[in-house]
C-alpha positions in Angstrom: 14.0 -24.7 -16.4 13.4 -22.6 -13.3 10.2 -20.7 -12.4 11.9 -17.4 -13.1 12.9 -18.4 -16.6 9.5 -19.8 -17.4 7.9 -16.5 -16.3 10.3 -14.6 -18.6 9.3 -16.7 -21.6 5.6 -16.8 -20.9 5.4 -13.2 -19.8 2.5 -12.1 -22.0 0.7 -15.5 -21.7 0.7 -15.2 -17.9 -0.4 -11.5 -18.2 -3.3 -12.5 -20.6 -4.5 -15.3 -18.3 -4.4 -12.9 -15.3 -6.4 -10.2 -17.1 -9.0 -12.7 -18.3 -9.4 -14.1 -14.8 -9.7 -10.6 -13.3 -12.4 -9.7 -15.8 -14.3 -12.9 -15.1 -14.1 -12.2 -11.4 -15.5 -8.7 -11.8 -18.3 -9.9 -14.1 -19.0 -12.7 -11.6 -19.3 -10.2 -8.7 -21.6 -8.0 -10.7 -23.8 -11.1 -11.4 -23.8 -12.1 -7.7 -21.8 -15.3 -8.1 -20.7 -17.1 -5.0 -18.4 -14.6 -3.0 -15.8 -17.3 -2.3 -15.6 -18.3 -5.9 -15.3 -14.7 -7.1 -12.4 -14.1 -4.6 -10.6 -17.2 -5.8 -10.9 -16.2 -9.4 -9.8 -12.6 -8.8 -7.0 -13.7 -6.5 -5.7 -16.1 -9.1 -5.9 -13.4 -11.8 -4.0 -10.9 -9.7 -1.3 -13.5 -8.9 -0.9 -14.0 -12.6 -0.7 -10.3 -13.3 1.7 -9.6 -10.5 3.9 -12.5 -11.6 4.0 -11.1 -15.1 4.8 -7.6 -13.9 7.6 -8.6 -11.4 9.0 -11.8 -12.9 12.3 -10.1 -13.7 12.7 -9.4 -10.0 12.0 -12.9 -8.7 14.4 -15.6 -7.8 11.8 -17.9 -6.2 8.1 -18.5 -6.1 6.3 -20.8 -3.7 2.7 -21.8 -4.2 0.6 -23.4 -1.5 -2.0 -21.9 0.8 -0.1 -18.7 0.2 1.9 -17.4 -2.8 5.4 -16.2 -1.8 7.9 -14.2 -3.7 11.7 -13.9 -3.1 13.3 -10.7 -4.4 16.7 -10.7 -6.0 19.7 -9.3 -4.2 20.1 -6.8 -7.0 16.6 -5.3 -6.2 17.4 -5.2 -2.5 20.6 -3.3 -3.1 18.8 -0.9 -5.5 15.7 -0.2 -3.3 16.1 3.5 -3.3 15.3 3.7 -7.1 14.1 0.4 -8.6 12.4 -0.9 -5.5 10.2 2.1 -4.8 9.4 2.6 -8.5 8.6 -1.0 -9.1 6.5 -1.3 -5.9 4.7 2.0 -6.8 3.8 0.7 -10.3 2.4 -2.5 -8.8 0.4 -0.5 -6.2 -1.0 1.8 -8.9 -1.9 -1.2 -11.1 -3.9 -2.9 -8.2 -5.6 0.4 -7.3 -6.6 1.3 -10.9 -7.8 -2.2 -11.9 -10.0 -2.7 -8.8 -11.0 0.9 -8.2 -14.4 0.6 -9.9 -15.5 -2.7 -8.3 -17.1 -2.0 -5.0 -17.6 -5.7 -4.3 -13.8 -6.1 -4.5 -12.8 -3.0 -2.4 -11.7 -5.3 0.5 -9.5 -7.3 -1.9 -8.0 -4.0 -3.2 -7.2 -2.7 0.2 -5.6 -5.9 1.3 -3.4 -6.1 -1.8 -2.4 -2.5 -1.4 -1.5 -3.0 2.2 0.6 -6.1 1.2 2.6 -3.9 -1.1 3.1 -1.3 1.7 4.2 -4.1 4.0 6.6 -5.5 1.5 8.2 -2.0 1.2 8.2 -1.7 4.9 10.1 -4.9 5.3 12.7 -4.0 2.7 13.1 -0.5 4.1 14.0 -1.9 7.5 17.0 -3.7 5.9 17.9 -1.1 3.4 16.6 2.4 4.3 15.9 5.1 1.7 17.8 8.3 2.5 16.0 11.4 3.7 16.6 13.3 0.4 14.7 10.7 -1.5 11.9 10.6 1.0 11.4 14.4 0.7 11.7 14.2 -3.1 8.8 11.7 -3.3 6.7 13.6 -0.8 7.3 16.8 -2.8 6.8 15.6 -6.3 6.2 11.8 -6.3 3.0 10.0 -7.4 0.2 9.3 -5.0 1.3 5.6 -5.0 4.9 6.4 -4.2 3.7 8.8 -1.4 1.8 5.9 0.2 4.9 3.7 0.1 7.0 6.4 1.7 4.8 6.2 4.8 5.6 2.5 4.8 9.2 3.5 5.0 8.4 5.9 7.9 6.7 3.0 9.7 9.9 1.0 9.4 12.4 3.7 10.3 11.6 6.1 13.2 14.4 8.4 12.1 12.4 9.2 8.9 9.1 9.8 10.9 9.6 13.5 11.5 6.8 15.8 12.5 6.8 17.7 9.2 6.4 14.5 7.2 3.7 13.2 9.4 1.9 16.5 9.2 1.9 16.4 5.5 0.5 12.8 5.4 -2.2 13.6 8.0 -3.4 17.0 6.7 -2.4 17.1 3.0 -2.5 13.5 1.8 -3.1 12.8 -1.9 -5.1 9.7 -1.1 -7.0 8.0 1.7 -4.4 5.3 2.1 -1.6 7.8 2.4 -3.5 9.3 5.3 -4.1 5.9 6.8 -0.4 4.9 6.5 0.6 8.2 8.1 -1.6 7.4 11.0 -0.1 3.9 11.2 3.4 5.5 11.4 2.2 7.8 14.2 0.7 4.9 16.2 3.8 2.8 15.7 6.2 5.4 16.9 3.9 7.0 19.5 6.1 6.3 22.5 9.1 8.0 20.8 7.3 11.4 20.7 7.5 14.0 23.4 4.3 14.9 25.2 4.3 18.2 23.3 4.7 16.3 20.0 2.0 13.9 20.9 -0.4 16.7 21.6 0.5 18.4 18.3 -0.1 15.1 16.4 -3.5 14.8 18.1 -4.4 18.4 17.1 -3.5 17.7 13.5 -5.6 14.5 13.5 -8.5 16.4 14.9 -8.1 19.0 12.1 -7.6 16.5 9.3 -10.2 16.2 6.6 -11.7 12.8 5.7 -10.5 10.8 8.8 -14.0 9.9 9.9 -15.2 8.9 6.4 -13.3 5.6 6.5 -13.6 2.9 9.1 -9.9 2.0 9.3 -8.8 5.6 9.6 -11.5 6.5 12.0 -10.7 3.6 14.3 -7.0 4.2 14.2 -7.4 7.9 14.8 -9.7 7.1 17.8 -7.0 4.9 19.2 -4.4 7.6 19.0 -6.7 10.3 20.3 -8.0 8.1 23.2 -11.1 9.9 24.5 -10.8 12.9 22.2 -13.4 13.4 19.4 -12.2 13.2 15.8 -13.2 16.3 13.9 -14.8 15.7 10.5 -13.3 17.6 7.6 -15.2 19.0 4.6 -15.6 17.3 1.3 -15.7 13.7 0.2 -13.4 11.0 1.4 -10.8 10.1 -1.2 -11.0 6.5 0.0 -8.2 3.9 0.2 
């Protein structure tokens, strides 16, 4: 029996084990257990949870120093709908489950970025059309909006000034703003001098940029010697 079939049959068992490990890791972090041990427990729990959540989309699993997933051809062909929706659900799950554990914020960010990178890689092979991108940016969930900027990073044709402006100035989450900045940085040489200056102006006007180390450093790289302005309010975080 293949790994995919086993995961189908043991779906809830795998999910239960993952949830238990995740709870144990959070408790361990609160009680100051060894940091390495906590990360191992939490990592194993999240692997179980993610396996349970996406088992129906896997055709292969490799377990060694790293855990790898192979998506089915059906998912690759249906990326515009199922792929984004499934990735957004996984992203939301990670963000929600780890949002309250400060000790695990680094783990949360890394896992979220892995989901964005996965979408980025799939987008490069099977781009989402502009109408779908605009629909998500207009009415999509905060998680889906983050993933759209992963698409923009992979496809320079999608990285228009209006979309980047929305991610920089009107993001729904800290990670959306960060991923928008990544898209700006990645495609910087493709912008005209006038567009580059406009992007710098928006970054200087943007709220929250200086409240997060990753965003602050990336903004500083884009702005070079310019000073990043601090917006009002509290950073939404990543």
